[in-house]
N, C-alpha and C positions, 0 to 999 in steps of 0.2 A: 372307447376312453376305459379303463380300466377304475375302474370306484373309488380306488386310497389314489390318485392320481388325479383324478375328478375335483376329489373333495381336497388335497391339498394347493388345488391351483386357486381355485375358491376360498379358502382361507387365505392364500397370498396376496391376493386382489383386495380382497376387503380389508387384511393387515396394512397394507399400501395404502391406500385410502382412507383408514381413517389415522393413520402412523403420523403425518403432519411432514414437513419440512425437512430437511435432514441435510441442509448445505441451505445458504448465499449468500450474498456475497456485499461487501463492505465496502465505500469511497472515502478514500480522503482526501480534501484534495487543498490544497496551504499554497501562499506564495510569497516569491520573494523579491528583493530589488537588489541589482548591484548598481550601487550607484558611478555616477562615469566620472566621479575618480581615482576609482581602487586602483592599488599599482597590478602590474602583470601578474602571474605568480597564482599559486595556491592561496585557499582563500575559503570559509563559510559560506557560507548564503544565509542567514539568519529566516526567519518563515516567520512567520505575526499570528499565528494562527490555530490550525487546527496540528499543526504537525509538534504542538508545545504542546506535553501532557494527555495528550488526548487514550479519555479512558473508555474502552466501547465499553466497557457494561453500561454505561451514562447513553450510548445512543440510541437512535431513533429505530437501527434498524430493531436494532435489539430489544428495544421496546416493538415496534411493533410485529414482529415475530413470537414478541411474549420465550424470554431468551437471554436466564442472567447467566453468569461466569461458568460456575456450577456445572451445565449442560451441556461447554463447549468438548468438545472431543481437540476439538484442536481447528487452527487458525496459519492460512497456509497464502504465501504471495505472490499476488495469479498476476500481477506488470506492476510495469511502471513506465508512468510517461514523466514529462517536460513537455511545456512549449513555451517557444518563448512568445511573448502577449502587445508588449508594447517598450519602446517605438524601433528599438531592434529586435526581429523575431529568426530571425535568420540566429538556428544551432551553431552552424558549419563552420560563421564568423565569430560564434559568444568561445565558447566553448574547446579544451582542445581534451579535456576530460573531467568526467562527473563522478561518484560513489555516493551513494545514501546507503547511509547506516540504520538502526534503532539503538533505542538505548532504555535502559529502567532500573531502577535504585534496586542494587545486591544483584546487579547480572550485569555477565561483558557488553559490550560494545560489538554489534551483530550486522555485518554488514551485509545487506539485504542484494543492491542492486549497482552497475558501473557503466561508465562505457566511456571506449575512446576513441576517438575519430567518427564526429557528426555526417553524416550525409545533409546535403542541399534541401530544409526545409527549419520550416517553425516549428515543428514537432518531433517524435523521437520517443520510440521504446527504451526502455536499457537491459540491459543484462541479467538476466536474478542473480544473484549470484548465491542461495541458499536452496534452499526443498526444505526448512528443517520449518518444524510447528513453534510456530511462535507466541504459542499463546500464554506463556509466561510476562513475554511485553506484552503486546497488545492490551488482559486482563488487567497488569499493574492500574494502578491508579494514576502515574504519571509514562508512558511511555513516551517517548517525546523521536520526533527525525530529525536525522541532518545534512549536512550534502557539503562535501567535502569536493571543490571547482578547481579545472590551471584553467585562469582565461585562456583563451588566443588570442582574442587583441582586444586591448580595452575601450568600453562601449567609451562613448563619446558624454551619450549621455545618460544616467538615468534607468534604466532596460528592466521589465518587468518578468518574470518565467515564471510560470504556471507550471507545480511537478503536485500529479494524484498517484494513489497506491489504492491496488483494489486488495482489495484480500474474501479468502473465501475461507466461514465460517461452517467448519461443521460439525454438531450438534448430535447431542447424544439423544436418540427417539423412543421412549416412556412404551415401555408392552400393555 
C-alpha cells in the first residue's frame, strides 16, 4: 500500500470513529378516534397528543443524541403508517382515502402522505407525497400533523386509529 493512501485510510477510519452519528430516527405516534356517529364523507381526524404542537428540539431523541435544531442539516419523512386498533381494525372497511399533512406557523400546509384504496388489513403504509426537507416545520415550536379522511363505511362504534410518522434526522458533524 502506498504511504499516502494508507495514511488517508487511517485518517478516515479515525474521523468516522470520533465524529459521532450523523443521522438518527425519530418516531411520532398519536391516535385519533372516529365517532360511531360520524356522517359519511370527508372529515378531519382529531389527534389528541403528539401530533398537536410537536417541538422536536425538546424531544427525548434529540436530548439523547445531544442535538439542537442548529445541529440539524435536514429532516426527512421515512415512513407513515396507520393501524386500526379497536373495535374495528380493518382499514379496508373504514377508509376510502386518507391524506396527512404538516403545518407550522408562517409556513404553507404541506401534504406528506396519502392513500386511496386500502388492503384487507389492520395496518397500512401510506404513500409518501414529499421527499422535501421538513426541517423548518419540524423544528418550529408548534408543528402539527393533520389528517383528512374519506370514510368508506360509517362505523357503528367509536373506533381508534393509531398513526406513526418516522423521521430521519440528518445532523452536522463537528470537524
